[in-house]
N, C-alpha and C positions, 0 to 999 in steps of 0.2 A: 435688238439682239437680246438674248436671255443671259442673265448672270446669276451666279450663286451668291446668296447673302445668308446671314445668320438666321433669318426668319424663313428662308426658302428661296426658290427661284423668283426672279423679278425681271420684268421687261424694262429695258432701258433704251432710250433713243439717243444715239450718239450725235454730237455736234459735228457737222460736216462743213467743208468749204467747197464752193462751186464757182468755177470761172467758165465763161462761155462766150461764144461768138455766133452770130447768125448773119446770113446774107441772102439777098434775093435779087433776081434779075428778071425783067419783063421783056419778052420778045413776041410781039403780036398778041395772040390769044394764050400764050404760055407764060407761066411764072415758074421759074426754077429756083428752088430754095435749098440752102444748106445750113446746117447747124452743127456745132461741136461744143461739148462741155467736158470739163475735167473736174472730177469730184475727189476730194481727199478727206480722210478721217472716217471711212466706212469701217464698221465693226460687225463681226459675225459671231454667233454663239459657239461655233465649232473652232474658233481661233481666239480664245480669250486673251486679252491684253495686247492684241495686235491690231494695227490699222491697215486699211487697204485703200488703194486708189482705183478709180474707174474712169475710162474715157468713153463718152457716148458720141456717136456721129450719126447724122441723118442727112439724107438727100431726098428731095421731094419735087414733084411736078404737079402743077395745076393746069387744066385746060378748060377754057370757057369759050370755045369757038362755035359751039352749037347754041341755038337760040334757047335762052332760059335754062341752061344746063351747065353744070360744072362737074368735072371729074378730077379727082386727086389721087395720087399714088405716093406713098412714102416708104423708103427703105431705111432702116436704122440698125445699129449694132451697139450693144453695151459690152465693153471689153474691160475685164478686171485685169489691171496692169501687173500686179504682183501676185498672180493667182497661185493658190496652193490646192492640191488635190483634195484635202480634207474639207474644203468648202462644199464639195458635192453632197455631203450629208444634209445640207440645208437646201439643196436644189440650186445652188449657185454654180453657174458655169463660167468658164473663162470668156466665152463669147455667147451672147444672146442676140441673134438677129431677129428682126421683126419686119413684117410687110403689112402695110395698111392701105386699103383702097376705099374711096368714098365716091358715090354718085349722088348728085342732088339735081332735081329737075322741078321746074314750076310750070303748071299747066292751068287751063281754064281761066285765063286772064289773071294769073297769079293768085288764084284762090286755092288750088290743089298743089301741095308740096310733097314730093316723093324723095325719100332718102334711103340709100342702102350703104351700109358700112361694114367692112370686114377687117379682121386683124388675125394674122397668123404669127405665132411666136416660135422662133427656133426651128429645129429639125424634129417635128413631131411633138412639140411642146404645147400644142393646143392653141386655142383662139376663140373668137366669137364672131357672129354675124348678126347684124341688126337691120331690120327693114321696117320703115314706118311711113305712114301717110298722114298728112295734116290737111284739113279742109277749113278754110276761113268762111264761117257763116256770115260774119260782118267784120267791121274793123276791130271790134272789141271782143268777138266771140269766135272761137275755133274749136274743132274736135280733132283728136289725134288718136291713132291706133297703130299698133305694130307688134312685131315679135322679135325676140332675142333668142338665138340659138348658141349654146355654149359647146365648144369642141374640146373634149378632155385631152390632156397631153401628159407627158412624162415629168414635167417640172412645174413648180409653183409659178404663177398663181392658178394655173389651169389644170393641175392634177386632180382627178376625181370630180371634176365640175359637171360632167355629163349628167343629164337628168334634171338639170336646173333651168331648163328653157323657160322663157317668160312670155306672156302676152301683156302688152302695155296699152293703157288707155289714159287719156287726159281730156 
C-alpha cells in the first residue's frame, strides 16, 4: 500500500498472518482438492491506518484417465471479510472469483509436451491464455515455443493489459 511520509509517498509492505488448510482425495483417475486460507493484517492505500482480513477458498479437480494426458480445473474465490466500499478505488472487490483450467499431454514417446493454460478472473475482470509446445531433442536438450494472450478486464492486475500478448521461446 502507499502511505504519506514527510518526504512524499512511500510504498510499504504490511506484515500479514496467514493460516490455511488443504486436503485432497483420490478416486480412480480423479484427484479432488480443496484449500482454504485466512489472511489477517492486509492494508490498503484507500483505508489508511486500518487492517483487513480476507478468506480465500479453492476447489479443484484433476483427471488423468486418458493416456499421457492430464486435465485440471480450479475454482477459487478471494473474499475480503470486513469490506468497505472505498477499497474499490484500488480495484479491490469484496469477492474476486477465479477459474483456471490446464491441459497437458505428452506425445511421440514422451518427447513432445503440449500445455494449454487459461485463467479468468472475476466477472469481466480479465485473464490470460498460454499455449506451449516443448520437444525433447535429447535427454539434455529441448526446444520450447508458445504464445501468451492477455485478456483485459475491469480490475487489477488485468486492467489495460490488452496488446501485451507474447511469443515465448526457450
